BAMI-70051 format. One line per 2 residues: their letters; for each residue y, x, z of N, C-alpha, C. Coordinates in nm, 2 decimals, decimal comma. Layout:
% residues N
A> Y:X:Z:Y:X:Z:Y:X:Z; ...
% end
This chain:
% residues 214
MK> 10,32:18,51:6,31:10,28:18,62:6,23:10,16:18,71:6,24; 10,16:18,74:6,43:10,08:18,86:6,48:9,95:18,80:6,45
KA> 9,98:18,63:6,47:9,83:18,55:6,46:9,78:18,51:6,28; 9,86:18,58:6,22:9,82:18,56:6,08:9,71:18,70:6,02
IK> 9,83:18,75:6,06:9,76:18,92:6,07:9,64:18,95:6,09; 9,61:18,89:6,21:9,45:18,89:6,33:9,37:18,81:6,26
LF> 9,38:18,68:6,22:9,32:18,62:6,11:9,27:18,69:6,03; 9,40:18,72:5,92:9,31:18,81:5,79:9,24:18,92:5,80
NK> 9,26:18,96:5,95:9,24:19,07:6,00:9,09:19,08:6,03; 9,02:18,98:6,08:8,85:18,91:6,12:8,84:18,84:6,00
LK> 8,89:18,82:5,86:8,82:18,74:5,79:8,76:18,87:5,65; 8,88:18,98:5,65:8,84:19,07:5,62:8,76:19,13:5,65
KS> 8,71:19,18:5,79:8,59:19,24:5,84:8,49:19,18:5,80; 8,44:19,02:5,83:8,38:18,92:5,80:8,30:18,92:5,65
ES> 8,37:18,97:5,58:8,39:18,96:5,42:8,40:18,79:5,40; 8,50:18,73:5,44:8,51:18,57:5,43:8,64:18,58:5,30
NF> 8,64:18,47:5,21:8,77:18,50:5,15:8,83:18,48:5,18; 8,98:18,56:5,19:9,09:18,44:5,27:9,14:18,35:5,23
II> 9,17:18,31:5,09:9,25:18,18:5,02:9,15:18,09:5,05; 9,01:18,12:5,01:8,87:17,97:5,02:8,92:17,90:5,16
VL> 8,92:18,00:5,23:8,91:17,98:5,41:9,02:17,91:5,44; 9,16:17,95:5,41:9,25:17,91:5,45:9,22:17,72:5,37
SR> 9,20:17,73:5,27:9,22:17,59:5,17:9,14:17,55:5,21; 9,07:17,59:5,25:8,94:17,45:5,31:8,96:17,41:5,44
FF> 9,03:17,51:5,51:9,08:17,44:5,63:9,21:17,37:5,67; 9,31:17,36:5,55:9,39:17,25:5,53:9,37:17,13:5,45
WI> 9,20:17,13:5,38:9,16:17,07:5,28:9,13:16,94:5,45; 9,03:16,98:5,52:9,00:16,93:5,63:9,07:16,88:5,75
KV> 9,15:16,98:5,79:9,28:16,94:5,87:9,36:16,81:5,84; 9,41:16,74:5,69:9,44:16,69:5,64:9,39:16,55:5,60
FN> 9,30:16,57:5,59:9,18:16,46:5,53:9,05:16,41:5,62; 9,00:16,52:5,68:8,92:16,43:5,80:9,01:16,52:5,94
KK> 9,15:16,55:5,98:9,17:16,56:6,11:9,04:16,66:6,21; 9,04:16,79:6,10:8,92:16,85:6,23:9,02:16,98:6,19
SF> 8,98:17,06:6,31:8,97:17,19:6,24:8,90:17,27:6,23; 8,85:17,33:6,14:8,73:17,41:6,07:8,81:17,51:6,00
LL> 8,70:17,66:6,03:8,73:17,73:5,98:8,62:17,82:5,91; 8,62:17,77:5,76:8,45:17,77:5,75:8,42:17,88:5,63
HQ> 8,34:17,96:5,64:8,30:18,08:5,55:8,32:18,04:5,44; 8,33:18,09:5,27:8,30:18,02:5,14:8,15:18,00:5,15
KV> 8,05:18,03:5,18:7,92:17,93:5,20:7,88:17,89:5,29; 7,99:17,81:5,34:7,94:17,70:5,45:7,93:17,53:5,34
TI> 7,82:17,50:5,36:7,84:17,36:5,29:7,77:17,30:5,41; 7,87:17,14:5,42:7,85:17,04:5,53:7,86:16,91:5,45
NG> 7,71:16,86:5,49:7,72:16,75:5,45:7,71:16,63:5,55; 7,85:16,55:5,56:7,82:16,42:5,64:7,92:16,50:5,80
IK> 8,05:16,56:5,71:8,12:16,60:5,80:8,22:16,49:5,89; 8,20:16,36:5,83:8,27:16,21:5,94:8,19:16,24:6,05
NI> 8,05:16,25:6,09:7,98:16,23:6,12:8,01:16,33:6,26; 8,15:16,48:6,24:8,10:16,54:6,34:8,23:16,53:6,46
DA> 8,26:16,55:6,58:8,30:16,53:6,62:8,39:16,65:6,70; 8,52:16,70:6,65:8,54:16,82:6,70:8,67:16,80:6,78
KD> 8,68:16,89:6,91:8,78:16,82:7,02:8,87:16,98:7,02; 8,81:17,07:6,90:8,88:17,18:6,91:8,89:17,22:6,79
FV> 8,86:17,37:6,79:8,89:17,47:6,73:8,74:17,55:6,67; 8,69:17,54:6,55:8,53:17,54:6,55:8,53:17,60:6,42
EV> 8,47:17,77:6,43:8,46:17,83:6,32:8,32:17,86:6,29; 8,26:17,87:6,16:8,11:17,88:6,08:8,13:18,00:5,97
GV> 8,09:18,04:6,02:8,05:18,18:5,99:8,13:18,28:5,93; 8,26:18,26:6,01:8,41:18,40:5,98:8,33:18,52:6,08
NY> 8,26:18,48:6,20:8,27:18,63:6,25:8,20:18,72:6,23; 8,25:18,83:6,22:8,12:18,96:6,20:8,01:18,99:6,29
VG> 7,91:19,00:6,20:7,79:19,02:6,24:7,71:19,13:6,12; 7,69:19,27:6,17:7,67:19,40:6,11:7,54:19,33:6,01
FS> 7,46:19,31:6,08:7,32:19,22:6,00:7,38:19,10:5,91; 7,40:19,05:5,90:7,48:18,97:5,75:7,53:18,99:5,72
HK> 7,55:18,90:5,57:7,56:18,92:5,44:7,64:18,83:5,38; 7,80:18,83:5,32:7,83:18,75:5,26:7,84:18,61:5,20
TD> 7,67:18,69:5,10:7,63:18,58:5,07:7,45:18,50:5,05; 7,54:18,52:5,21:7,38:18,40:5,35:7,52:18,29:5,32
KT> 7,37:18,18:5,30:7,46:18,07:5,31:7,42:17,95:5,41; 7,51:17,88:5,51:7,50:17,80:5,61:7,49:17,68:5,54
YL> 7,44:17,57:5,66:7,40:17,46:5,60:7,41:17,37:5,71; 7,51:17,26:5,70:7,50:17,19:5,82:7,51:17,02:5,75
NI> 7,37:16,96:5,78:7,32:16,84:5,76:7,30:16,71:5,86; 7,44:16,69:5,90:7,49:16,57:5,97:7,47:16,44:5,94
KG> 7,35:16,36:5,98:7,34:16,21:5,96:7,33:16,14:6,07; 7,28:16,22:6,20:7,37:16,14:6,34:7,49:16,17:6,36
KL> 7,49:16,24:6,48:7,63:16,31:6,57:7,62:16,39:6,63; 7,77:16,48:6,58:7,73:16,60:6,59:7,84:16,63:6,72
VF> 7,85:16,67:6,82:8,02:16,68:6,87:8,00:16,81:6,93; 8,13:16,86:6,97:8,18:17,01:6,95:8,24:16,93:7,12
KG> 8,24:17,00:7,21:8,33:16,90:7,31:8,45:17,09:7,39; 8,45:17,17:7,31:8,55:17,25:7,31:8,55:17,34:7,18
KY> 8,63:17,46:7,17:8,61:17,57:7,09:8,49:17,63:7,07; 8,44:17,66:6,97:8,26:17,74:6,92:8,27:17,78:6,83
SI> 8,16:17,87:6,77:8,12:17,93:6,65:7,99:17,96:6,63; 7,96:17,95:6,49:7,80:17,90:6,51:7,80:18,04:6,35
GR> 7,69:18,10:6,35:7,68:18,25:6,29:7,65:18,17:6,14; 7,65:18,27:6,03:7,60:18,30:5,93:7,45:18,26:5,91
GC> 7,40:18,19:5,78:7,28:18,17:5,74:7,26:18,08:5,89; 7,27:17,99:5,93:7,23:17,93:6,02:7,18:17,76:5,94
RF> 7,12:17,67:6,02:7,12:17,56:5,93:7,10:17,47:6,03; 7,16:17,31:5,99:7,15:17,24:6,08:7,06:17,07:6,04
DI> 7,02:17,04:6,08:6,97:16,93:6,00:6,96:16,81:6,11; 7,05:16,71:6,15:7,03:16,60:6,26:7,05:16,46:6,17
GE> 6,94:16,44:6,23:6,85:16,29:6,17:6,97:16,17:6,18; 6,97:16,06:6,18:7,01:15,93:6,14:7,05:15,87:6,30
NA> 6,96:15,91:6,39:7,01:15,82:6,50:7,00:15,95:6,66; 7,04:16,09:6,58:7,01:16,17:6,69:7,19:16,19:6,73
LV> 7,14:16,23:6,84:7,32:16,33:6,91:7,29:16,43:6,97; 7,35:16,57:6,90:7,39:16,66:6,92:7,53:16,69:6,97
TI> 7,55:16,74:7,13:7,65:16,73:7,22:7,66:16,93:7,26; 7,76:16,99:7,19:7,77:17,12:7,24:7,90:17,20:7,32
GS> 7,87:17,24:7,45:7,98:17,19:7,53:8,07:17,34:7,46; 8,21:17,38:7,54:8,26:17,48:7,45:8,26:17,62:7,51
GG> 8,30:17,69:7,47:8,31:17,83:7,53:8,19:17,91:7,44; 8,10:17,88:7,41:7,99:17,94:7,36:7,98:17,92:7,24
YI> 7,84:18,02:7,17:7,86:18,07:7,04:7,67:18,01:7,02; 7,64:18,00:6,84:7,57:18,02:6,83:7,52:18,16:6,72
NC> 7,43:18,20:6,71:7,43:18,35:6,64:7,32:18,33:6,49; 7,37:18,42:6,45:7,32:18,41:6,26:7,19:18,36:6,25
NT> 7,14:18,26:6,11:7,01:18,23:6,07:6,95:18,17:6,23; 7,03:18,09:6,27:6,97:17,99:6,42:6,94:17,84:6,32
NV> 6,80:17,78:6,38:6,76:17,68:6,32:6,77:17,54:6,41; 6,89:17,45:6,39:6,88:17,31:6,48:6,84:17,21:6,43
II> 6,72:17,17:6,44:6,64:17,02:6,32:6,61:16,96:6,51; 6,72:16,83:6,47:6,72:16,71:6,57:6,72:16,62:6,54
MH> 6,59:16,53:6,55:6,61:16,40:6,51:6,61:16,28:6,65; 6,67:16,39:6,74:6,66:16,29:6,85:6,73:16,29:6,95
SL> 6,73:16,35:7,04:6,86:16,42:7,14:6,90:16,62:7,17; 6,99:16,68:7,17:6,98:16,81:7,20:7,14:16,85:7,31
EI> 7,09:16,83:7,42:7,30:16,89:7,44:7,30:17,04:7,49; 7,33:17,12:7,46:7,39:17,18:7,54:7,53:17,23:7,60
GN> 7,52:17,27:7,71:7,60:17,27:7,85:7,75:17,42:7,76; 7,85:17,39:7,87:7,92:17,54:7,80:7,87:17,70:7,85
NC> 7,96:17,72:7,75:7,95:17,96:7,79:7,78:17,98:7,76; 7,68:17,88:7,67:7,60:17,95:7,65:7,57:18,01:7,46
AI> 7,57:18,12:7,54:7,54:18,23:7,42:7,34:18,20:7,37; 7,36:18,15:7,21:7,28:18,12:7,14:7,22:18,26:7,06
SW> 7,13:18,37:7,04:7,09:18,45:7,01:7,03:18,39:6,84; 7,03:18,55:6,75:6,99:18,49:6,62:6,83:18,44:6,57
NC> 6,78:18,41:6,47:6,64:18,34:6,46:6,61:18,30:6,56; 6,68:18,17:6,65:6,64:18,06:6,78:6,59:17,97:6,62
QF> 6,55:17,86:6,71:6,49:17,74:6,67:6,47:17,66:6,79; 6,57:17,53:6,74:6,58:17,43:6,79:6,48:17,33:6,76
LD> 6,37:17,24:6,82:6,33:17,12:6,69:6,24:17,01:6,88; 6,33:16,88:6,78:6,26:16,80:6,89:6,19:16,68:6,86
ED> 6,10:16,72:6,75:6,06:16,64:6,66:5,87:16,69:6,60; 5,76:16,62:6,66:5,66:16,67:6,55:5,61:16,65:6,41
FH> 5,69:16,57:6,39:5,69:16,48:6,23:5,56:16,45:6,22; 5,45:16,46:6,28:5,30:16,45:6,26:5,23:16,40:6,40
EI> 5,17:16,26:6,41:5,13:16,19:6,52:4,96:16,34:6,54; 4,92:16,36:6,67:4,78:16,41:6,70:4,75:16,36:6,84
EY> 4,65:16,25:6,77:4,59:16,17:6,89:4,45:16,25:6,97; 4,44:16,24:7,07:4,35:16,25:7,15:4,33:16,18:7,35
EK> 4,23:16,19:7,41:4,19:16,14:7,48:4,35:16,23:7,60; 4,37:16,09:7,74:4,47:16,13:7,77:4,58:16,19:7,76
KK> 4,63:16,16:7,64:4,74:16,21:7,60:4,83:16,13:7,65; 4,96:16,24:7,72:5,07:16,22:7,80:5,17:16,21:7,71
PV> 5,26:16,15:7,68:5,38:16,12:7,67:5,49:16,22:7,71; 5,57:16,25:7,61:5,67:16,38:7,60:5,79:16,38:7,58
QN> 5,91:16,36:7,65:6,05:16,30:7,58:6,07:16,40:7,50; 6,11:16,38:7,37:6,22:16,38:7,23:6,32:16,51:7,28
SI> 6,41:16,47:7,39:6,53:16,55:7,40:6,53:16,66:7,46; 6,58:16,75:7,43:6,65:16,90:7,54:6,78:16,92:7,55
VI> 6,74:16,95:7,66:6,91:16,95:7,73:6,95:17,15:7,79; 7,00:17,21:7,76:7,02:17,31:7,78:7,20:17,33:7,89
GN> 7,18:17,37:8,00:7,27:17,40:8,10:7,38:17,45:8,08; 7,45:17,45:8,14:7,58:17,58:8,12:7,56:17,71:8,14
NV> 7,62:17,82:8,11:7,57:17,94:8,09:7,46:18,01:8,07; 7,44:17,93:7,98:7,25:18,05:7,94:7,29:18,12:7,83
WI> 7,19:18,17:7,85:7,17:18,30:7,78:7,00:18,30:7,68; 7,06:18,25:7,56:6,91:18,29:7,47:6,86:18,39:7,40
GC> 6,77:18,40:7,46:6,74:18,56:7,33:6,70:18,54:7,23; 6,70:18,62:7,07:6,66:18,63:6,99:6,54:18,54:6,92
GV> 6,51:18,51:6,86:6,39:18,46:6,84:6,33:18,34:6,88; 6,37:18,28:6,99:6,35:18,18:7,07:6,30:18,08:7,01
KI> 6,22:17,99:7,06:6,18:17,87:6,99:6,16:17,79:7,08; 6,24:17,65:7,08:6,28:17,59:7,18:6,21:17,46:7,17
YK> 6,14:17,33:7,24:6,08:17,26:7,15:6,11:17,13:7,18; 6,08:17,02:7,19:6,04:16,90:7,26:6,02:16,87:7,44
GT> 6,13:16,78:7,49:6,09:16,78:7,69:6,12:16,90:7,74; 6,23:17,01:7,68:6,26:17,12:7,76:6,39:17,09:7,86
VI> 6,40:17,15:7,96:6,52:17,09:8,01:6,54:17,29:8,08; 6,65:17,32:8,01:6,66:17,44:8,12:6,81:17,43:8,16
PN> 6,78:17,50:8,32:6,92:17,47:8,45:7,00:17,53:8,40; 7,09:17,60:8,46:7,18:17,63:8,47:7,19:17,79:8,45
GC> 7,27:17,87:8,40:7,28:18,05:8,44:7,12:18,11:8,41; 7,05:18,05:8,33:6,89:18,10:8,30:6,91:18,22:8,16
II> 6,82:18,28:8,20:6,81:18,35:8,08:6,66:18,41:7,99; 6,67:18,34:7,88:6,57:18,28:7,76:6,53:18,45:7,70
AS> 6,43:18,54:7,76:6,38:18,65:7,68:6,35:18,60:7,63; 6,39:18,72:7,43:6,33:18,72:7,33:6,22:18,66:7,30
DT> 6,22:18,61:7,17:6,09:18,52:7,12:6,02:18,46:7,22; 6,07:18,39:7,33:5,96:18,31:7,43:5,95:18,17:7,33
IV> 5,85:18,15:7,41:5,85:17,96:7,30:5,83:17,90:7,44; 5,94:17,77:7,43:6,02:17,72:7,53:5,94:17,56:7,50
KG> 5,90:17,52:7,62:5,83:17,38:7,61:5,75:17,30:7,74; 5,87:17,21:7,81:5,89:17,15:7,96:6,00:17,23:8,02
VF> 5,99:17,18:8,10:6,16:17,13:8,26:6,10:17,26:8,35; 6,21:17,27:8,34:6,24:17,44:8,42:6,37:17,37:8,54
EI> 6,28:17,40:8,62:6,44:17,35:8,77:6,51:17,48:8,83; 6,46:17,54:8,84:6,54:17,67:8,88:6,67:17,76:8,83
EN> 6,75:17,75:8,87:6,92:17,77:8,81:6,88:17,96:8,81; 6,98:18,00:8,74:6,95:18,14:8,73:6,86:18,22:8,70
SL> 6,76:18,17:8,66:6,62:18,26:8,64:6,58:18,28:8,54; 6,53:18,40:8,52:6,48:18,45:8,37:6,32:18,44:8,33
IG> 6,33:18,34:8,20:6,24:18,26:8,17:6,20:18,34:8,05; 6,05:18,37:8,02:6,03:18,40:7,89:5,84:18,40:7,91
GN> 5,75:18,43:7,78:5,67:18,42:7,77:5,62:18,31:7,68; 5,45:18,34:7,64:5,42:18,22:7,59:5,27:18,14:7,64
PA> 5,27:18,09:7,72:5,42:17,96:7,71:5,53:18,07:7,80; 5,61:17,96:7,80:5,77:18,04:7,88:5,75:17,97:8,04
RV> 5,70:18,08:8,10:5,73:18,06:8,30:5,90:18,12:8,34; 5,86:18,11:8,41:6,00:18,19:8,54:5,90:18,36:8,55
LK> 6,03:18,45:8,50:6,01:18,59:8,54:6,01:18,63:8,72; 6,16:18,62:8,71:6,24:18,63:8,80:6,31:18,51:8,88
ER> 6,43:18,55:8,98:6,52:18,46:8,98:6,64:18,53:9,07; 6,69:18,42:9,08:6,85:18,52:9,12:6,87:18,60:9,06
VS> 6,89:18,59:8,91:6,90:18,66:8,81:7,07:18,62:8,74; 7,17:18,72:8,67:7,28:18,69:8,66:7,28:18,76:8,50
WK> 7,40:18,73:8,37:7,46:18,78:8,31:7,54:18,77:8,26; 7,64:18,89:8,23:7,77:18,87:8,13:7,79:18,92:8,02
% end
């Protein structure tokens, strides 16, 4: 009973329709064998392509600047894997291509209005905090030719316990190691090797080492 009351209060605070959210939860549980708690303005295309090991919430957590009419859209043509409990904020957009694989660790979250556009590969580690208005993009969609052009890996890899500030844009070929902090509005493209570092700027560079966050 206490859990039901807690859930009711949570949905009420976030202006989520209790009846719709629970109806969709049981429908997905019965027919898709997944535990999804979805705000009434969430649309998922390709739910069969999602592998969820635990409870996943989309759009049901309270954020002061989000609105109950904000729409969240997940277009999953490839594979989306959640390794544990996870939360996705309201207003996010996911577009995962047919041959793409996105793997997300447990214990973290993606805040509101973040775009995840992946045509190849994205890996996010455990306990990562991703702020609002971020973008993950691993495809150019157009080719630019020039002399001595170097090939770039399309994948994006985010380590464990990484905090990504608001407005950050992360592009193909990026590797962020464990424990790093990405400053707000940073443009990230490249391989970083120093764990527990503060990364910021455009282009991104290591600003400080031996940092921590909580």
